[in-house]
Structure formats: C-alpha cells, structure tokens
C-alpha positions in Angstrom: 2.4 1.5 -3.3 0.2 -1.5 -2.7 2.4 -4.3 -3.9 6.0 -4.7 -4.9 6.4 -8.1 -6.5 9.5 -7.5 -8.7 11.8 -4.6 -9.5 10.5 -4.5 -13.1 7.2 -3.3 -11.6 8.9 0.0 -10.7 9.6 3.0 -13.0 13.1 4.5 -13.1 11.7 7.5 -11.1 10.3 5.2 -8.4 13.6 3.4 -8.0 15.5 6.7 -7.7 12.9 7.9 -5.1 13.5 4.7 -3.1 17.3 5.0 -3.3 17.1 8.7 -2.3 14.9 7.8 0.7 17.3 5.0 1.7 20.2 7.5 1.5 18.3 10.0 3.7 17.4 7.3 6.3 21.0 6.1 6.5 22.2 9.6 7.1 19.6 10.1 9.8 20.5 6.8 11.5 24.2 7.7 11.4 23.5 11.1 13.0 21.1 9.8 15.7 18.0 11.4 14.1 15.0 9.2 14.9 12.9 8.2 11.9 10.0 6.1 13.1 8.2 6.0 9.7 6.7 2.6 10.5 5.7 3.2 14.1 2.8 1.0 15.0 3.1 -1.0 11.8 3.7 -4.8 11.6 5.4 -6.8 8.9 4.8 -10.6 8.5 7.9 -12.2 7.2 7.2 -15.6 5.6 10.3 -17.8 5.1 9.8 -21.0 3.1 13.5 -20.8 2.2 15.9 -20.0 5.1 18.0 -16.9 4.7 20.0 -15.3 7.5 20.8 -12.1 5.6 17.3 -11.5 4.4 15.8 -12.1 7.8 18.3 -9.9 9.6 18.0 -7.1 7.1 14.2 -7.0 7.3 14.0 -7.3 11.1 16.7 -4.7 11.6 15.0 -2.3 9.1 11.6 -2.7 10.8 13.1 -2.0 14.2 15.1 1.0 13.0 11.9 2.4 11.4 9.8 1.8 14.5 7.9 -1.2 13.3 7.4 -4.7 14.5 8.6 -7.7 12.4 6.9 -11.1 12.8 9.0 -14.0 11.7 7.0 -16.9 10.2 8.9 -20.0 9.2 7.6 -22.8 7.1 7.1 -24.8 10.3 4.8 -22.0 11.6 2.5 -22.1 8.6 0.3 -24.6 6.8 1.6 -23.5 3.3 2.5 -26.6 1.4 0.4 -28.8 3.8 -3.0 -28.1 2.4 -3.2 -24.3 2.5 -2.3 -22.4 -0.6 0.0 -19.4 -0.2 -2.8 -17.2 -1.6 -5.1 -18.1 1.4 -2.3 -17.5 3.9 -1.5 -14.1 2.4 -5.2 -13.1 2.3 -5.7 -14.0 6.0 -2.4 -12.4 7.2 -3.2 -9.2 5.2 -6.1 -8.7 7.6 -3.8 -8.6 10.6 -0.6 -7.2 9.2 0.4 -3.9 7.5 2.8 -5.7 5.2 3.9 -9.1 4.1 7.2 -10.2 2.7 8.1 -13.7 1.5 11.3 -15.6 0.9 10.4 -18.5 -1.2 11.7 -20.8 -3.9 9.7 -19.6 -6.8 8.7 -16.1 -8.0 5.4 -17.6 -9.1 4.3 -18.0 -5.5 5.0 -14.3 -4.9 2.9 -13.4 -7.9 0.0 -15.8 -7.0 
C-alpha cells in the first residue's frame, strides 16, 4: 500500500486483513512474541493539531513494531508560514519510510 488517505479507499477485504493483522500483533505482544515488522523504518508524525491520544498511539505502535517515530509539531515545520504541505511531504518522503499527519482539514491530507 502506497497511501492511505481515508478509510473509504480500502476494500472490505483490506479492512478485514488489517483487523486480522492487528489481532495477531496484539496476541503476540500479550504473549511476549517479538514482532519487529518495522525494524529500521522511520515514521514522520506531523501534528498541526495537537492530540495526545494520536501521538501516543502512533509512537507506541512504532516502538512495539521496531520502528522509530519522529514527532514534528507545527512549530518544527514551515507549513503555513510559506511552505505548502505538499512540499513538506515531498521532502520528508525522501528521508522517511512513512508520514502521518494530524491536521484540521482532510483536504490537506489529500493534497
């Protein structure tokens, strides 16, 4: 999967596969079975809109899967101060394996 912009982009089968994988990973975590599926991978987490639960869930998930989360607040970026979100995403995509964004508008995600 290259992009996941909204749940409507997924088929019923893909949603079931994701839920099955989540169930398997929870089982493995509970039973001490390591699952470093994201070992060596990095996730840029852009937060234009603060959210404790979203940040903690993504950071914890990345750590549990062996990856490295990188928190980027609105103060860390030039988005909204002369740099379009598209330019930021394009540059970050050269350095990161994945990017997530918590923003005010779905349109920014799609752009």
